[in-house]
C-alpha positions in Angstrom: 0.0 0.0 0.0 2.9 2.4 0.8 4.2 2.0 -2.7 0.9 3.0 -4.3 0.7 6.1 -2.2 4.1 7.1 -3.2 3.2 6.6 -6.9 0.3 8.9 -6.5 2.3 12.0 -5.6 1.9 13.0 -9.2 -1.3 12.8 -11.0 -1.5 10.1 -13.6 -1.1 11.2 -17.2 -4.0 10.9 -19.5 -6.7 12.4 -17.3 -9.6 13.2 -19.7 -11.6 16.3 -19.9 -14.6 14.4 -18.4 -12.5 13.7 -15.3 -11.7 17.4 -15.0 -15.4 18.3 -15.2 -16.2 15.9 -12.4 -13.7 17.5 -10.0 -15.2 19.5 -7.2 -14.3 23.1 -6.5 -11.1 23.1 -4.3 -12.6 25.7 -2.0 -15.6 23.5 -1.5 -13.4 20.4 -0.9 -11.4 22.1 1.8 -14.4 23.9 3.2 -13.0 27.5 3.0 -14.1 30.7 1.3 -12.6 32.2 -1.8 -11.0 34.9 0.2 -9.4 32.4 2.6 -5.9 33.2 3.7 -3.0 30.8 3.2 -3.0 29.8 6.8 -6.7 29.1 6.8 -6.2 26.9 3.7 -3.3 25.0 5.3 -5.2 24.5 8.6 -8.3 23.1 6.7 -6.1 20.8 4.7 -4.3 19.3 7.7 -7.6 18.8 9.5 -9.1 16.9 6.6 -5.9 15.1 5.7 -5.7 13.8 9.2 -9.3 12.7 9.0 -9.0 10.8 5.7 -5.3 9.7 5.9 -4.8 6.1 4.7 -3.0 5.1 7.9 -6.2 6.0 9.8 -8.9 4.9 7.4 -7.2 1.6 6.5 -8.4 0.1 3.1 -11.5 2.3 2.9 -11.7 3.2 -0.8 -14.0 6.2 -0.1 -11.6 7.7 2.4 -8.7 7.0 0.1 -10.4 8.9 -2.8 -11.3 11.7 -0.4 -7.7 12.0 0.8 -6.5 12.3 -2.8 -9.1 15.0 -3.6 -8.2 17.0 -0.5 -4.5 16.8 -1.4 -5.2 17.8 -5.0 -7.3 20.8 -3.9 -4.6 21.9 -1.5 -1.9 21.8 -4.1 -3.9 24.2 -6.2 -4.8 26.7 -3.5 -1.4 26.6 -1.7 0.4 27.8 -4.8 -0.3 31.5 -5.5 0.2 31.1 -9.2 -2.0 28.1 -9.6 -4.6 29.6 -7.4 -4.7 32.7 -9.5 -5.0 30.6 -12.7 -7.9 28.6 -11.2 -9.7 31.7 -10.0 -9.4 33.1 -13.5 -10.1 30.1 -15.8 -10.8 27.1 -13.6 -9.3 23.7 -14.0 -8.5 24.2 -17.7 -5.7 26.6 -16.9 -4.0 24.1 -14.6 -1.7 21.4 -15.8 -2.8 18.5 -13.6 0.1 16.3 -14.8 2.6 18.5 -12.9 0.6 18.5 -9.6 3.0 17.7 -6.7 1.6 16.3 -3.5 3.0 16.5 0.0 4.5 13.1 1.1 4.2 11.6 4.5 7.5 9.9 4.6 6.5 7.8 7.6 4.0 5.9 5.3 6.6 5.0 2.7 8.7 1.8 2.6 12.5 1.9 2.4 12.6 1.6 -1.4 10.2 4.5 -2.0 11.9 6.6 0.6 15.2 6.0 -1.2 13.7 7.1 -4.5 12.3 10.2 -2.9 15.7 11.0 -1.5 17.4 10.6 -4.8 14.9 12.8 -6.6 15.4 15.4 -3.9 19.2 15.3 -4.3 18.7 15.8 -8.1 16.8 19.0 -7.4 13.3 17.7 -7.9 11.1 19.6 -5.4 9.5 17.0 -3.2 7.2 18.4 -0.5 6.8 16.5 2.8 4.1 16.7 5.4 4.1 16.0 9.1 3.4 12.4 9.9 -0.3 11.7 10.5 0.7 9.7 13.6 2.4 12.7 15.2 -0.6 15.0 14.5 -3.0 12.4 15.8 -1.0 11.9 19.0 -0.8 15.6 19.5 -4.5 16.0 19.0 -5.2 13.3 21.5 -2.9 14.9 24.1 -0.6 11.9 24.3 2.7 13.6 23.5 5.5 14.4 26.0 6.1 18.1 26.4 9.3 19.6 27.8 9.4 23.1 29.5 11.5 25.7 27.7 12.7 28.9 29.4 12.8 32.2 27.6 16.3 33.1 26.6 17.7 29.6 27.0 18.7 27.3 24.1 18.4 23.6 24.0 20.4 21.3 21.7 18.9 17.8 20.9 18.6 15.2 18.2 15.1 14.1 16.9 14.5 10.9 15.0 13.2 11.0 11.4 9.4 11.6 11.1 9.2 12.2 14.9 8.8 15.4 16.9 10.0 17.0 20.1 7.4 19.2 21.9 8.1 22.2 24.0 6.0 24.6 26.1 6.8 28.2 26.9 5.1 30.4 29.5 5.0 34.2 28.8 3.6 37.1 30.8 1.4 39.9 29.6 4.4 42.2 29.2 6.4 39.6 27.3 3.4 38.9 25.1 3.1 42.7 24.3 6.8 43.0 23.5 6.7 40.0 21.2 8.1 36.5 21.0 10.5 34.8 18.5 11.2 31.1 18.3 14.2 30.0 16.1 15.7 26.6 15.3 18.9 25.9 13.5 21.0 22.9 12.6 24.8 23.1 12.1 24.9 19.8 10.3 22.2 21.1 7.8 19.5 18.6 8.8 16.0 19.0 7.4 13.3 19.8 9.9 10.0 21.6 10.5 9.3 24.1 13.2 5.7 23.7 14.3 3.4 25.9 16.5 0.3 24.2 18.1 -2.8 25.7 19.6 -4.4 24.2 22.7 -7.8 22.6 22.1 -10.7 22.4 24.6 -10.1 18.7 25.2 -6.5 19.4 26.1 -5.1 18.2 22.8 -2.8 20.2 20.4 -3.8 21.2 16.8 -1.2 22.3 14.3 -1.6 26.0 13.5 1.7 27.1 11.9 4.5 25.4 10.1 7.9 26.6 8.8 10.2 24.3 6.8 13.9 24.6 7.3 15.9 26.4 4.6 19.7 26.5 4.0 21.3 29.8 5.0 25.0 29.5 4.6 26.5 26.6 6.5 23.3 25.9 8.5 19.6 25.2 8.1 17.2 27.3 10.0 13.6 28.2 10.5 11.8 30.8 12.7 8.4 31.9 13.9 7.9 35.6 14.7 5.1 37.0 16.9 6.0 40.7 17.2 2.6 42.4 17.4 2.7 43.7 13.8 2.2 42.0 10.4 5.1 39.7 9.7 5.5 37.9 6.4 6.6 34.4 5.5 8.5 33.6 2.3 8.7 30.2 0.7 11.9 29.9 -1.4 10.8 26.8 -3.4 10.5 27.8 -7.1 7.6 26.2 -9.0 8.6 23.7 -11.6 7.0 25.7 -14.4 8.8 28.9 -13.4 12.1 27.1 -13.0 12.2 26.3 -16.7 12.0 30.0 -17.6 14.5 32.3 -15.8 12.3 35.4 -16.5 9.2 33.9 -15.0 11.2 32.6 -12.0 12.4 36.2 -11.4 9.0 37.9 -11.7 7.3 35.3 -9.6 10.0 35.2 -6.9 8.0 37.4 -4.4 4.6 35.7 -5.1 5.1 33.5 -2.0 5.8 36.5 0.2 2.6 36.3 2.2 1.5 37.6 5.7 1.3 35.2 8.6 -2.2 34.9 10.2 -0.8 34.8 13.8 1.1 38.0 14.6 0.9 38.1 18.3 0.5 35.7 21.3 -1.6 36.0 24.4 -0.2 35.6 27.9 -0.1 32.0 29.0 1.4 28.7 27.8 2.4 28.2 24.1 3.5 25.0 22.4 6.2 24.5 19.8 7.6 21.3 18.2 10.6 20.3 16.1 9.8 17.6 13.5 12.7 15.6 12.0 12.3 15.8 8.2 15.4 13.9 7.0 14.8 10.9 4.7 16.9 8.4 6.7 18.9 9.8 9.6 17.9 11.8 12.7 18.1 15.6 12.8 20.2 17.5 15.3 19.0 21.0 16.2 19.2 23.9 18.6 15.9 25.6 19.6 15.7 29.0 21.3 12.8 31.3 22.3 13.5 35.0 23.0 11.5 38.0 24.0 11.3 40.9 21.5 12.0 43.4 24.3 15.8 42.8 24.0 15.7 43.5 20.2 14.0 46.9 19.6 16.3 47.9 16.7 15.8 44.5 14.9 12.0 45.0 15.1 12.1 48.3 13.4 14.5 47.1 10.7 12.3 44.0 10.0 9.3 46.2 9.6 11.2 48.6 7.3 12.7 45.8 5.1 9.4 43.9 4.7 7.6 47.2 3.7 10.2 47.7 1.0 9.8 44.1 -0.2 6.0 44.7 -0.5 6.7 47.9 -2.5 9.1 46.1 -4.7 6.6 43.3 -5.4 4.1 45.8 -6.6 6.7 47.5 -8.8 7.8 44.1 -10.1 4.3 43.5 -11.5 4.4 46.7 -13.5 8.0 46.2 -14.6 7.2 42.7 -16.0 4.6 44.2 -18.4 7.2 46.8 -19.6 9.9 44.1 -19.8 7.8 41.8 -21.9 6.9 44.5 -24.4 10.5 45.6 -24.8 11.7 41.9 -25.0 9.1 41.2 -27.8 10.3 44.3 -29.7 14.0 43.3 -29.2 13.2 39.7 -30.5 11.5 41.2 -33.5 14.4 43.5 -34.3 16.9 40.7 -33.8 15.1 38.5 -36.3 14.9 41.4 -38.8 18.6 42.1 -38.3 19.4 38.4 -39.2 17.2 38.5 -42.2 18.6 41.8 -43.5 22.2 40.5 -43.1 21.4 37.4 -45.1 19.7 39.3 -47.8 22.7 41.7 -48.2 25.2 38.8 -48.3 23.2 37.1 -51.0 22.9 40.3 -53.2 26.7 40.9 -52.9 27.4 37.3 -53.9 25.1 37.6 -56.9 26.8 40.9 -57.9 30.3 39.2 -57.8 29.1 36.3 -59.9 27.7 38.8 -62.6 31.1 40.6 -62.6 32.9 37.4 -63.1 30.7 36.4 -66.1 32.1 39.3 -68.2 34.9 37.2 -70.0 35.3 35.0 -73.1 37.8 32.7 -71.5 36.8 29.3 -70.4 37.4 28.6 -66.8 40.8 27.1 -66.1 41.1 23.6 -64.8 43.4 23.3 -62.0 45.9 20.3 -62.0 45.9 18.3 -58.9 48.9 18.5 -56.5 49.4 14.7 -56.9 50.3 15.1 -60.7 52.7 17.9 -59.9 54.5 15.8 -57.3 54.7 12.8 -59.8 56.1 14.9 -62.7 59.2 16.9 -61.6 60.4 19.7 -64.0 63.2 19.2 -66.5 65.3 21.9 -64.7 65.3 19.7 -61.6 66.4 16.6 -63.6 69.3 18.6 -65.3 70.5 20.0 -62.0 70.5 16.5 -60.5 72.7 15.1 -63.4 75.2 18.0 -63.0 75.4 17.3 -59.3 76.2 13.6 -59.8 78.9 14.4 -62.4 80.7 16.8 -60.0 80.6 14.2 -57.2 82.1 11.5 -59.4 84.9 13.9 -60.6 85.8 14.8 -56.9 86.1 11.0 -56.1 88.5 10.5 -59.1 90.7 13.5 -58.3 91.2 12.5 -54.6 94.6 10.7 -54.0 94.6 7.3 -52.4 96.3 6.4 -49.1 99.2 4.8 -50.9 99.9 7.8 -53.1 100.1 10.2 -50.1 103.4 11.9 -49.7 105.3 12.1 -46.4 104.9 15.9 -46.4 101.2 15.6 -46.4 101.3 13.1 -43.5 103.6 15.3 -41.5 101.4 18.4 -42.2 98.3 16.5 -41.0 100.1 15.4 -37.8 101.2 19.0 -37.0 97.6 20.2 -37.5 96.2 17.6 -35.1 98.8 18.4 -32.5 98.1 22.1 -32.9 94.4 21.7 -32.8 93.8 18.6 -30.7 90.4 16.9 -31.1 88.1 17.6 -28.1 85.3 15.5 -26.8 81.8 16.8 -27.6 81.2 17.4 -23.9 84.1 20.0 -23.8 83.2 21.8 -27.0 83.7 25.5 -26.6 80.8 27.6 -27.7 82.8 30.8 -28.1 82.4 32.4 -31.5 85.7 33.2 -33.4 85.3 36.9 -34.3 88.0 36.7 -36.9 85.8 34.5 -39.1 82.8 36.0 -40.9 79.4 34.7 -39.8 
């Protein structure tokens, strides 16, 4: 069963138009309005996913179909671009083949987990969700919670697809000044930082979630409750935008969305660190601090996020201008290439016309092989003269027997005066008396 669930993380190809017509409105499936915030959509999805999860419903085919429908609807509404496309043109504007689902790694067997890890290493965006077992235990109030003091950090290691729960008590003054919870991992483990709300039955329901991101040599995640609108930013680039660098740039700030919870009330609050590695445990350090000690940072954060919002609005206008200029540039480039080709063809035709003004037939060039095989007569005559001179020199040279004693003595004197040197001792000095 685990294998089939892993295989369903992408919609099967070949979905017909009739199937698309039968699909229900994603807003209706999740039970939210069309103006629902990202956090409301995420909370509705987790609530329904927990209800219809295969681990809880067993082999119930109705629950399995409902779980797939809930997941499909969430994938549309959780992506700003796909949600905008659906709101404008419905299912026809959405490529269902590229729908990515969130995987519960705890429900996968070893083989499927290995494939998911390989795809993730290759850069394929694979979203994971918190284990249904962990969420159900939290909702039933059967999890162990550790007390965490403000300003103190705790370093621990959590097993994969498991969670460590922490509680933090804050006063009215601390709640007013704001609270920040940050988690980081020096060995770059993957984890999720979770915030839970206390239910009437004493259980904990998931309200906020932040996935860890790589920042330099560590992975980190944070939740900020500072009393003013704080924004969250998902750095995962949609697969469609990743193929087009321009689209990726202009859609980069689409996921910059406000958090629904900006401040906390006095009392006890619950956080958790969920291990999201594929095979090994995740080491982490968690710390909760009061915003009272960081007044300058609060002002800077407000200022920077306001500038990002302004830039996002400007980026939308700039995209329109950029597309128009790019289309014009592409048109001019194409015309430039065509004009250059036309001019070259006309000049070539003109040269051919010039060359046609002659009564001479075109000369046939002899091959280089024929030239090499038939040397000129001058070369043959020179070669004969050279051989005759060499034969005459040999005849004129005296033999050893006819040598006179004077010649032998002169040769001996010359050798004594200029003794023969070994080649290693040859002097490389140039005799200036002799012309070069």
